[in-house]
N, C-alpha and C positions, 0 to 999 in steps of 0.2 A: 682425668677430667676434674678440675677444680669447681667447687660450688660456690658460689657468691652468696652471702647470707648477710642481710642488713641487721645491724644491731636494732633492738626494741628497747624503749624505756616504758616502765609500767609505774605508776604513780597512784598509790592509794588517796583516796579523796573523799571527804564527808558530803553525803548527799546533797547536804544545803549549799555547799560550794559549787556544785557542779554546774549550775546555770552562768555563773560570773566566769568560771575557768573556760567553759566552752565560748563565751563573748571574747574572752581574751585570746584563745587560739583562733578564733574567725579573723579577729583584727591582725594577729601574726601571720595569716595567709595559709593555714592549715585546712585542709578538707576534712569531711567526715568520711569514715570508710565503712564503719560498722559498728552498731550496737548487739552485744551479745548478753545472754543472761544463763546462768546456771542455777539449780539449787543446792543448797547444803543443807545440814542437818537443822539448823534453825534461822536459816536466812537464804537471801538471794545473792548471787555475786553477779554485778553487772560490769561489763568492760566495754568502754566507749573507745574507739580507735580512730586517731586521726592520723593523716599524712601532710608532711611538707617535704618537698624535693627528696621524695622516696625514702624517706626515714619516718617510722613510724612510732606514734606516742600512745599509749594507752592509759587511760583513766580507769581506776578500779574502783567499784562502790559497793560496799556491802550493805545490804538493806534488810533487817530483823524480820521475820515472818510476822510477828506481832504488830509490825506497823509497815504493812507493804506498800511504800509510796515512795515515788521518786520523781523530784521536780523536772519538768519539760525542758529541753534545751531547744525548742522550735523557734524561740525569738532569734537565736543566732543562726541556727541550721534548720531552716523550714523542712528539708527534706528528712529529718529525724520523725515526722509525724508516722512514717512507714514502722520504723523499729519501735517507737512508743506505742502505737496501736498494737502493734504485736505483743509487747510486754503486758499491755492489759489484757489483751484476748487469749493469749496461751498462759500466762503465768499467774494472772490474777492481780498484777501489780496496780495500783492508781497512779496516774501521772497528770497531776494538776498543772494547769496552764498549757497543756497541749492545744496547740493552734487549729489543727483539723481532727478531730476526734469523732471517730467512727460508732463510739458508744458501745463497745462489744461485738460490733459486726464487721470488722475488718477481713475476718477469716468465716467462711462457713465452716462450723465444727459440730461434731455429735455432742460433745460435753462442754460446760462452761469451764475454761482454764485448765485445759488438759494436763499442763505441766507444773500446775501447782502441788506442792509436796503433799503426800497422801496424809489425810487427818487434819488439815488445814480447813478452817471454816472458809464458807463461800460467801 
């Protein structure tokens, strides 16, 4: 049995360039698939995944813990408000420009930003 596997491209991108790049991808016919986040020792690693014609393009953004903010892409992909509220609620990231901001109340949670790295200021 053969396994079909599509190639994926991952580009590192500066967080300030993210909204412009997202606008280009929207214009080129890409759809937003997912936004994921993980914590590293001194930073957050965010991956924005886009699809066009069954081919994934990932944009990887590294955000330092000392400045935990990433600009919103909701100008181009309004549906990103769900992912961006999640980044705020679960990781404690700030997302300036978010078009539909739940103000930390998107999820019901016992503690603020439960996935924020241990020892980080709240």
